C-alpha positions in Angstrom: 117.8 142.3 67.1 115.0 139.9 66.4 117.1 136.9 67.5 118.0 138.6 70.8 114.3 139.3 71.4 113.4 135.7 70.6 116.1 134.3 72.9 115.0 136.6 75.7 111.4 135.5 75.3 112.5 131.8 75.4 114.5 132.4 78.5 111.6 134.1 80.2 109.2 131.2 79.3 111.7 128.6 80.5 112.0 130.5 83.8 108.3 130.7 84.3 107.9 127.0 83.6 110.5 126.1 86.2 108.8 128.3 88.8 105.4 126.9 88.0 106.6 123.3 88.3 108.5 123.9 91.6 106.7 122.8 94.7 105.4 125.6 96.8 106.3 125.8 100.5 103.8 123.9 102.5 102.7 121.7 99.6 104.8 118.8 100.7 103.0 115.5 100.4 105.6 113.5 102.3 107.2 113.8 105.8 109.7 111.6 107.7 110.1 110.4 111.2 113.2 108.6 112.4 112.9 105.9 115.1 116.2 106.3 117.1 117.3 105.8 120.7 113.8 104.7 121.7 112.3 107.9 120.4 110.3 109.1 117.5 112.2 112.1 116.0 110.5 114.5 115.7 108.1 113.6 118.4 105.4 115.8 116.8 105.1 116.4 113.1 102.6 118.6 111.3 101.4 117.9 107.8 98.7 118.8 105.4 95.8 116.5 104.4 96.9 114.0 101.8 100.4 113.8 103.1 102.2 110.5 103.6 104.4 110.1 106.7 107.2 107.5 106.6 108.8 106.2 109.7 112.3 104.8 109.4 113.7 102.5 112.2 117.4 102.9 112.8 117.9 100.2 115.4 116.1 97.6 117.5 112.5 96.4 117.0 109.7 98.9 117.2 106.1 99.5 116.0 104.1 102.5 114.9 100.6 102.1 116.3 97.9 104.7 116.4 96.4 105.2 119.9 93.0 104.7 118.3 94.2 101.7 116.2 93.5 103.6 112.9 96.9 102.5 111.6 99.5 100.1 112.7 102.9 98.9 111.4 104.2 95.4 111.7 107.3 95.0 113.9 110.0 97.1 112.2 113.6 95.9 112.5 116.6 98.1 111.8 116.5 99.7 108.3 112.8 99.0 107.8 110.1 101.6 107.1 106.4 102.1 107.5 104.2 104.7 105.7 100.7 106.0 106.3 98.7 108.5 104.3 96.7 111.0 106.4 93.6 112.3 104.6 91.7 114.0 107.3 92.5 116.9 109.6 93.1 116.0 113.2 95.5 114.9 115.8 96.9 111.4 115.5 98.8 110.2 118.6 100.8 107.0 118.2 103.2 104.8 120.1 105.5 101.8 120.0 103.7 98.8 121.4 107.0 97.5 122.9 108.3 100.6 124.5 105.4 103.1 124.9 101.7 103.3 125.4 98.6 105.2 124.4 98.3 108.7 125.8 101.9 109.7 125.1 103.6 107.3 127.5 107.3 106.7 127.0 108.0 106.0 123.3 105.2 108.0 121.6 104.6 110.7 119.1 101.8 112.7 117.3 101.0 113.5 113.7 99.0 116.7 113.4 97.1 117.2 110.1 96.0 120.7 109.4 
């Protein structure tokens, strides 16, 4: 009887450790945007402060440039990535300097941090 109680207690502790170590919904610190067909997909992404967004280019040559110049990638060829960490709440519109423009023109997107 004591062995069964001990095993049950160990199983319960192991279960609690797994749950405690699992990320909670909304605690994600990374997010991804795909550059595909002259679009940022998704066009708008919402993250929490401290999250890092990574853009991955699938084809062509593109940039990821904040409308207010607070971040900017080099030219990304196919298969290349660019990451930026967002620490403050706010709206961060961005665009491709080759195929879009500030203010949401053509190839553009927005990161919302809240």
